[in-house]
C-alpha positions in Angstrom: -87.0 -1.0 65.6 -83.5 -2.5 65.6 -82.2 -4.4 62.6 -82.8 -8.1 63.0 -79.8 -10.3 61.9 -81.0 -13.7 63.2 -84.4 -15.3 63.0 -85.5 -18.9 63.6 -88.7 -20.7 62.7 -90.0 -24.0 63.9 -92.7 -25.9 62.1 -94.3 -29.2 62.9 -96.3 -31.1 60.2 -96.2 -33.8 57.6 -94.6 -36.2 60.2 -91.5 -34.0 60.9 -90.2 -31.0 62.7 -88.5 -28.3 60.5 -86.2 -25.8 62.0 -85.0 -22.9 59.9 -82.4 -20.4 61.1 -81.3 -17.4 59.1 -78.3 -15.4 59.9 -77.6 -12.2 57.9 -73.9 -11.6 57.7 -73.3 -8.0 58.7 -70.7 -6.0 56.7 -69.5 -9.1 54.9 -66.6 -8.1 52.5 -67.9 -10.6 49.9 -70.9 -8.4 49.2 -68.7 -6.0 47.2 -67.8 -8.8 44.8 -71.4 -9.0 43.5 -72.7 -5.9 41.8 -76.1 -4.9 43.2 -75.8 -7.2 46.3 -76.8 -5.6 49.5 -76.9 -8.5 51.9 -75.5 -12.0 52.2 -77.1 -14.5 54.5 -77.1 -18.2 55.4 -80.1 -20.4 56.0 -79.6 -23.5 58.1 -82.4 -26.2 57.8 -82.7 -29.0 60.3 -85.3 -31.7 59.8 -86.3 -34.2 62.4 -88.4 -37.0 61.0 -90.9 -38.1 63.8 -90.9 -41.7 62.5 -87.3 -42.1 63.8 -85.3 -41.4 60.6 -81.9 -39.7 61.2 -81.8 -36.0 61.7 -80.8 -34.1 58.5 -79.4 -30.6 58.1 -78.0 -28.4 55.4 -76.9 -24.8 55.0 -77.5 -22.5 52.0 -75.7 -19.2 51.4 -77.7 -16.5 49.6 -77.3 -13.1 48.2 -80.0 -10.4 47.8 -80.2 -6.9 46.3 -82.6 -5.9 49.1 -81.1 -3.8 51.9 -81.8 -4.4 55.6 -84.4 -1.7 55.6 -86.5 -3.6 53.0 -85.9 -7.1 54.3 -84.6 -8.1 57.7 -83.9 -11.7 58.7 -87.5 -12.7 59.3 -88.6 -11.3 55.9 -85.7 -12.9 54.0 -86.6 -16.3 55.5 -90.3 -15.8 54.6 -89.3 -14.8 51.0 -87.0 -17.8 50.7 -89.9 -20.2 51.8 -92.2 -18.5 49.3 -89.8 -19.0 46.4 -89.5 -22.7 47.1 -93.3 -23.1 47.3 -93.6 -21.6 43.8 -90.7 -23.7 42.5 -92.1 -26.9 43.9 -95.6 -26.2 42.6 -94.3 -25.6 39.1 -92.1 -28.7 39.1 -94.9 -30.8 40.4 -97.2 -29.9 37.5 -94.3 -30.4 35.0 -93.4 -33.8 36.5 -96.9 -35.2 37.1 -99.1 -33.6 34.5 -96.6 -33.4 31.7 -94.5 -36.4 32.8 -91.3 -34.5 32.3 -89.1 -37.0 34.2 -90.0 -39.8 31.7 -89.3 -37.6 28.6 -86.9 -39.1 26.2 -85.9 -35.8 24.7 -82.2 -35.5 25.7 -80.2 -33.9 22.9 -79.9 -30.5 21.3 -82.3 -27.8 22.4 -85.3 -30.2 22.5 -85.6 -30.5 26.3 -85.2 -26.7 26.7 -87.8 -26.0 24.0 -90.3 -28.4 25.6 -89.8 -26.8 29.1 -90.6 -23.4 27.5 -93.8 -24.8 25.9 -94.9 -26.4 29.2 -94.3 -23.3 31.2 -96.2 -21.2 28.6 -99.1 -23.7 28.8 -99.1 -23.6 32.6 -99.1 -19.8 32.6 -101.9 -19.5 30.1 -104.1 -21.8 32.2 -103.2 -20.0 35.4 -103.8 -16.5 33.9 -107.2 -17.8 32.7 -108.0 -18.8 36.3 -107.8 -22.6 35.8 -107.4 -24.5 39.1 -106.9 -28.0 37.7 -104.3 -27.8 35.0 -104.3 -31.6 34.4 -108.0 -31.5 33.7 -107.6 -28.5 31.4 -104.8 -30.3 29.4 -107.0 -33.3 29.1 -110.0 -31.2 27.9 -107.8 -29.5 25.3 -106.4 -32.9 24.1 -110.0 -34.1 23.5 -111.1 -30.8 22.0 -108.1 -28.9 20.5 -110.2 -25.8 19.6 -110.8 -25.3 23.3 -107.3 -24.1 23.9 -108.3 -20.8 22.1 -110.9 -20.1 24.8 -108.1 -20.2 27.5 -105.8 -18.1 25.4 -108.4 -15.5 24.8 -109.0 -15.3 28.6 -105.3 -15.0 29.2 -104.6 -12.2 26.7 -107.2 -9.6 28.1 
């Protein structure tokens, strides 16, 4: 199977059409400036809002340590989408459940420490098989001893 350098996906949903086009830059001399880098690629995203908003587009440039045998253009685009799904899912929980955007902790290491604690809490709940993190946080707020039951599940 020949090496695929370009791949395009088109998705329609949520009131818009999203076009993503990935281009792997073959033999790019820049790859040697990054130790461990095997491929450099660009991802162009074009979004057309079906309600009539103006067309938007952006281009991202990426580097990966995966060679073309492990990840061609289609696989790289799929992995990029998966990464953002995970990122968005985590940020949604931190913003909505933990109200991170309205936090007034701004100085020193406080904000970083709180982010670590929130991530730890989310991961303990996920490892314990919790589907509704907000509900689990509320349960533990009302009954602080309950947190130990989640932690015991997570440590197995």
